[in-house]
N, CA, C and O of each residue as an XYZ file, in Angstrom:
440
protein
N       0.840     -1.179      0.000
C       0.000      0.000      0.000
C       0.887      1.246      0.000
O       1.793      1.376      0.823
N       0.620      2.133     -0.911
C       1.383      3.382     -1.016
C       0.513      4.565     -0.588
O      -0.649      4.687     -0.975
N       1.115      5.420      0.216
C       0.417      6.635      0.638
C       0.337      7.586     -0.543
O       1.353      7.933     -1.145
N      -0.894      8.011     -0.871
C      -1.092      8.886     -2.015
C      -1.650     10.257     -1.630
O      -1.649     11.178     -2.447
N      -2.127     10.395     -0.390
C      -2.665     11.687      0.027
C      -2.699     11.784      1.548
O      -2.834     10.784      2.254
N      -2.573     13.008      2.025
C      -2.751     13.329      3.433
C      -3.667     14.538      3.489
O      -3.346     15.597      2.951
N      -4.804     14.375      4.139
C      -5.754     15.463      4.278
C      -5.868     15.790      5.764
O      -5.904     14.887      6.599
N      -5.925     17.087      6.097
C      -5.997     17.479      7.499
C      -7.148     18.455      7.711
O      -7.510     19.217      6.814
N      -7.717     18.416      8.922
C      -8.836     19.300      9.206
C      -8.988     19.557     10.689
O      -8.334     18.929     11.521
N      -9.872     20.499     11.004
C     -10.170     20.869     12.378
C     -11.677     20.956     12.529
O     -12.380     21.398     11.620
N     -12.166     20.529     13.685
C     -13.589     20.629     13.968
C     -13.808     21.023     15.412
O     -12.970     20.768     16.277
N     -14.957     21.654     15.664
C     -15.259     22.110     17.017
C     -16.668     21.720     17.436
O     -17.546     21.499     16.602
N     -16.862     21.643     18.736
C     -18.192     21.690     19.329
C     -18.129     22.884     20.265
O     -17.557     22.809     21.352
N     -18.719     23.974     19.834
C     -18.608     25.250     20.543
C     -19.236     25.180     21.935
O     -18.663     25.670     22.907
N     -20.408     24.571     22.020
C     -21.091     24.436     23.311
C     -21.476     22.975     23.492
O     -21.986     22.336     22.572
N     -21.229     22.467     24.667
C     -21.674     21.108     24.954
C     -20.558     20.118     25.162
O     -20.776     19.068     25.766
N     -19.368     20.417     24.681
C     -18.224     19.542     24.916
C     -18.366     18.153     24.338
O     -17.929     17.182     24.957
N     -18.972     18.030     23.155
C     -19.171     16.720     22.530
C     -17.947     16.371     21.675
O     -17.745     16.941     20.603
N     -17.147     15.441     22.158
C     -15.910     15.060     21.473
C     -16.174     14.394     20.130
O     -15.443     14.620     19.166
N     -17.211     13.578     20.065
C     -17.538     12.916     18.795
C     -17.962     13.933     17.750
O     -17.536     13.855     16.598
N     -18.796     14.885     18.143
C     -19.247     15.919     17.198
C     -18.052     16.698     16.657
O     -17.977     16.959     15.456
N     -17.123     17.070     17.525
C     -15.936     17.798     17.086
C     -15.078     16.932     16.162
O     -14.545     17.432     15.171
N     -14.938     15.647     16.473
C     -14.132     14.739     15.648
C     -14.748     14.547     14.272
O     -14.038     14.560     13.267
N     -16.060     14.368     14.218
C     -16.755     14.209     12.938
C     -16.574     15.471     12.086
O     -16.307     15.387     10.887
N     -16.720     16.620     12.711
C     -16.550     17.881     11.974
C     -15.114     18.055     11.484
O     -14.889     18.598     10.403
N     -14.149     17.599     12.268
C     -12.747     17.696     11.851
C     -12.481     16.834     10.625
O     -11.799     17.265      9.695
N     -13.022     15.609     10.621
C     -12.811     14.742      9.454
C     -13.539     15.297      8.233
O     -13.001     15.267      7.127
N     -14.741     15.795      8.421
C     -15.456     16.414      7.295
C     -14.668     17.596      6.740
O     -14.593     17.777      5.525
N     -14.083     18.397      7.620
C     -13.273     19.534      7.188
C     -12.105     19.043      6.330
O     -11.777     19.653      5.312
N     -11.488     17.953      6.741
C     -10.356     17.410      5.982
C     -10.790     16.891      4.618
O     -10.099     17.107      3.623
N     -11.921     16.212      4.566
C     -12.337     15.546      3.334
C     -13.113     16.434      2.375
O     -12.969     16.300      1.159
N     -13.918     17.323      2.889
C     -14.835     18.066      2.045
C     -14.180     19.235      1.326
O     -14.842     19.930      0.555
N     -12.898     19.464      1.564
C     -12.193     20.514      0.832
C     -11.359     19.940     -0.311
O     -10.571     20.654     -0.931
N     -11.536     18.660     -0.582
C     -10.716     17.992     -1.587
C     -11.577     17.129     -2.486
O     -12.668     16.699     -2.110
N     -11.075     16.889     -3.657
C     -11.665     15.916     -4.562
C     -10.507     15.092     -5.106
O      -9.811     15.500     -6.035
N     -10.319     13.930     -4.508
C      -9.181     13.102     -4.903
C      -9.468     12.387     -6.214
O     -10.428     11.623     -6.327
N      -8.625     12.647     -7.194
C      -8.757     11.977     -8.484
C      -7.614     11.000     -8.721
O      -7.506     10.411     -9.796
N      -6.762     10.830     -7.713
C      -5.583      9.984     -7.871
C      -5.969      8.530     -8.141
O      -5.296      7.857     -8.921
N      -7.026      8.037     -7.522
C      -7.420      6.638     -7.723
C      -7.767      6.384     -9.186
O      -7.247      5.451     -9.799
N      -8.641      7.211     -9.743
C      -9.031      7.007    -11.136
C      -7.872      7.272    -12.089
O      -7.773      6.633    -13.137
N      -6.994      8.210    -11.732
C      -5.827      8.494    -12.570
C      -4.896      7.287    -12.649
O      -4.166      7.117    -13.625
N      -4.931      6.454    -11.613
C      -4.075      5.263    -11.577
C      -4.836      3.988    -11.958
O      -4.347      2.877    -11.751
N      -6.040      4.164    -12.517
C      -6.815      3.012    -12.953
C      -7.484      2.257    -11.826
O      -7.823      1.083    -11.979
N      -7.679      2.918    -10.692
C      -8.320      2.297     -9.531
C      -9.673      2.948     -9.293
O      -9.976      4.009     -9.839
N     -10.471      2.297     -8.476
C     -11.750      2.851     -8.048
C     -11.550      3.635     -6.760
O     -10.630      3.351     -5.993
N     -12.404      4.613     -6.524
C     -12.358      5.341     -5.254
C     -12.586      4.400     -4.081
O     -12.113      4.656     -2.973
N     -13.304      3.321     -4.319
C     -13.568      2.356     -3.255
C     -12.357      1.482     -2.948
O     -12.375      0.734     -1.971
N     -11.307      1.563     -3.763
C     -10.060      0.836     -3.483
C      -9.207      1.549     -2.435
O      -8.236      0.983     -1.932
N      -9.563      2.777     -2.111
C      -8.778      3.544     -1.148
C      -8.907      2.949      0.258
O      -9.988      2.542      0.685
N      -7.787      2.913      0.953
C      -7.786      2.567      2.367
C      -7.389      3.839      3.107
O      -6.355      4.440      2.819
N      -8.223      4.239      4.062
C      -8.031      5.510      4.745
C      -7.781      5.275      6.231
O      -8.595      4.667      6.925
N      -6.657      5.761      6.694
C      -6.334      5.722      8.113
C      -6.667      7.094      8.679
O      -6.057      8.096      8.304
N      -7.640      7.132      9.584
C      -8.069      8.392     10.185
C      -7.452      8.504     11.572
O      -7.577      7.601     12.400
N      -6.788      9.623     11.808
C      -6.232      9.928     13.122
C      -6.962     11.153     13.662
O      -7.065     12.173     12.980
N      -7.468     11.049     14.889
C      -8.189     12.140     15.532
C      -7.458     12.516     16.813
O      -7.068     11.640     17.585
N      -7.271     13.813     17.044
C      -6.668     14.289     18.283
C      -7.677     15.100     19.085
O      -8.172     16.125     18.617
N      -7.981     14.634     20.301
C      -8.863     15.340     21.237
C      -8.307     15.155     22.648
O      -7.551     14.215     22.894
N      -8.675     16.045     23.581
C      -8.150     15.914     24.937
C      -8.543     14.620     25.650
O      -7.775     14.112     26.467
N      -9.720     14.085     25.354
C     -10.200     12.864     26.015
C     -10.578     11.838     24.945
O     -11.747     11.734     24.574
N      -9.589     11.076     24.445
C      -9.818     10.149     23.341
C     -10.917      9.119     23.590
O     -11.604      8.713     22.652
N     -11.089      8.699     24.820
C     -12.086      7.675     25.117
C     -13.521      8.176     24.965
O     -14.454      7.377     25.045
N     -13.719      9.463     24.751
C     -15.058     10.025     24.611
C     -15.486     10.188     23.152
O     -16.508     10.816     22.875
N     -14.712      9.627     22.215
C     -15.056      9.707     20.790
C     -15.638      8.366     20.334
O     -15.046      7.309     20.555
N     -16.796      8.432     19.700
C     -17.418      7.252     19.098
C     -16.803      7.062     17.712
O     -17.171      7.759     16.766
N     -15.873      6.122     17.593
C     -15.136      5.939     16.336
C     -16.042      5.458     15.198
O     -15.737      5.703     14.031
N     -17.130      4.790     15.510
C     -18.056      4.340     14.451
C     -18.700      5.537     13.754
O     -18.881      5.527     12.536
N     -19.041      6.559     14.520
C     -19.612      7.766     13.906
C     -18.580      8.481     13.051
O     -18.919      9.013     11.993
N     -17.338      8.505     13.485
C     -16.271      9.133     12.702
C     -16.051      8.346     11.408
O     -15.959      8.940     10.334
N     -15.969      7.040     11.498
C     -15.737      6.198     10.322
C     -16.867      6.327      9.300
O     -16.631      6.215      8.097
N     -18.081      6.560      9.771
C     -19.235      6.696      8.878
C     -19.131      7.905      7.958
O     -19.865      7.991      6.973
N     -18.235      8.839      8.259
C     -18.049     10.034      7.432
C     -17.383      9.703      6.095
O     -17.604     10.401      5.106
N     -16.570      8.645      6.056
C     -15.818      8.325      4.828
C     -16.771      8.017      3.679
O     -17.605      7.118      3.795
N     -16.659      8.754      2.562
C     -17.570      8.520      1.439
C     -17.138      7.367      0.536
O     -17.958      6.826     -0.206
N     -15.864      6.988      0.590
C     -15.343      5.947     -0.299
C     -14.319      5.109      0.438
O     -13.729      5.548      1.426
N     -14.117      3.909     -0.049
C     -13.062      3.061      0.482
C     -13.389      2.482      1.840
O     -14.520      2.549      2.322
N     -12.363      1.912      2.437
C     -12.483      1.363      3.779
C     -11.551      2.144      4.689
O     -10.614      2.791      4.222
N     -11.809      2.082      5.978
C     -10.980      2.876      6.857
C     -10.872      2.346      8.263
O     -11.589      1.436      8.677
N      -9.950      2.951      8.979
C      -9.769      2.712     10.404
C      -9.687      4.059     11.087
O      -9.331      5.061     10.466
N     -10.017      4.081     12.369
C      -9.948      5.315     13.146
C      -9.134      5.055     14.397
O      -9.374      4.089     15.121
N      -8.171      5.924     14.643
C      -7.386      5.889     15.871
C      -7.517      7.265     16.509
O      -7.305      8.285     15.853
N      -7.870      7.287     17.800
C      -8.037      8.550     18.512
C      -6.916      8.674     19.532
O      -6.682      7.773     20.337
N      -6.233      9.803     19.481
C      -5.100     10.054     20.371
C      -5.334     11.349     21.144
O      -6.217     12.140     20.812
N      -4.529     11.543     22.173
C      -4.644     12.768     22.955
C      -4.108     13.943     22.143
O      -3.026     13.867     21.559
N      -4.872     15.019     22.114
C      -4.496     16.208     21.363
C      -5.624     17.219     21.444
O      -6.423     17.185     22.379
N      -5.695     18.108     20.484
C      -6.766     19.085     20.446
C      -6.765     20.022     21.643
O      -5.755     20.183     22.330
N      -7.918     20.633     21.877
C      -8.067     21.583     22.976
C      -9.437     21.447     23.621
O     -10.417     21.063     22.982
N      -9.474     21.772     24.896
C     -10.730     21.884     25.636
C     -10.684     23.235     26.341
O      -9.780     23.495     27.135
N     -11.664     24.097     26.048
C     -11.661     25.451     26.587
C     -12.925     25.642     27.426
O     -14.021     25.731     26.872
N     -12.790     25.707     28.765
C     -13.975     25.893     29.603
C     -14.504     27.323     29.499
O     -13.751     28.263     29.249
N     -15.836     27.467     29.699
C     -16.378     28.828     29.746
C     -16.028     29.456     31.094
O     -15.523     28.776     31.988
N     -16.293     30.729     31.234
C     -15.892     31.444     32.451
C     -16.570     30.910     33.701
O     -15.983     30.923     34.784
N     -17.808     30.439     33.556
C     -18.546     29.925     34.714
C     -18.130     28.497     35.068
O     -18.463     27.997     36.142
N     -17.406     27.846     34.165
C     -17.005     26.464     34.405
C     -18.135     25.465     34.213
O     -18.047     24.329     34.678
N     -19.200     25.883     33.528
C     -20.365     25.024     33.342
C     -20.435     24.381     31.961
O     -21.287     23.527     31.719
N     -19.562     24.776     31.072
C     -19.588     24.269     29.702
C     -18.184     24.368     29.132
O     -17.295     24.953     29.751
N     -17.987     23.800     27.958
C     -16.667     23.862     27.332
C     -16.794     23.792     25.818
O     -17.779     23.291     25.276
N     -15.779     24.304     25.162
C     -15.608     24.167     23.720
C     -14.529     23.118     23.497
O     -13.480     23.135     24.142
N     -14.805     22.208     22.573
C     -13.841     21.164     22.238
C     -13.354     21.398     20.813
O     -14.152     21.626     19.904
N     -12.036     21.338     20.627
C     -11.441     21.442     19.301
C     -10.730     20.123     19.009
O      -9.899     19.662     19.792
N     -11.071     19.526     17.873
C     -10.455     18.268     17.443
C      -9.674     18.505     16.159
O     -10.048     19.338     15.334
N      -8.588     17.765     16.004
C      -7.839     17.754     14.749
C      -8.018     16.378     14.109
O      -8.173     15.369     14.797
N      -7.992     16.366     12.777
C      -8.107     15.103     12.047
C      -7.064     15.037     10.947
O      -6.732     16.039     10.314
N      -6.561     13.836     10.737
C      -5.706     13.541      9.589
C      -6.265     12.301      8.912
O      -6.560     11.301      9.566
N      -6.405     12.375      7.613
C      -6.853     11.230      6.828
C      -5.714     10.853      5.886
O      -5.370     11.602      4.971
N      -5.140      9.686      6.126
C      -4.033      9.197      5.301
C      -4.617      8.190      4.315
O      -5.135      7.144      4.706
N      -4.523      8.524      3.030
C      -5.121      7.708      1.980
C      -4.060      6.854      1.321
O      -3.009      7.352      0.916
N      -4.343      5.550      1.214
C      -3.409      4.617      0.582
C      -4.116      3.815     -0.516
O      -5.312      3.531     -0.455
N      -3.304      3.467     -1.527
C      -3.769      2.609     -2.621
C      -2.750      1.495     -2.830
O      -1.555      1.678     -2.596
N      -3.229      0.360     -3.265
C      -2.365     -0.759     -3.603
C      -1.837     -0.522     -5.022
O      -2.559     -0.701     -6.003
N      -0.580     -0.120     -5.115
C       0.010      0.203     -6.422
C       1.081     -0.790     -6.803
O       1.682     -0.670     -7.871
C-alpha cells in the first residue's frame, strides 16, 4: 500500500463539549475541501482507497469511532483517537468548547 494523500482538518463543538461531534466535523473539514482523483488516474476505483483516520482530542475515550468512520464517502478505513486538540472551559465552568484535529491518510495498492 502506497500513501497517495494526506488530508488534514479541524472541527469544534462550541457548546456542549461533545468530542464525537468535534471529531466528525474535523474529518469532514479534511475531506470536504478535496476531490481526490488519484485513484481514477491510476486506474483504480475510489472504493479501493484505504483511509487511516487519526483524531486528536483531549479525552480520546469520549469519541465514538463508528460515527467518525461513517463520514468516509469511499473506500475502507480505520480510526485511531489520540490525545491532542483543545478543551476550553467557559468562564462559569459550566460548559466547554472542544477542538479536534483530524488527519486522513489515503493509501492505494500500487
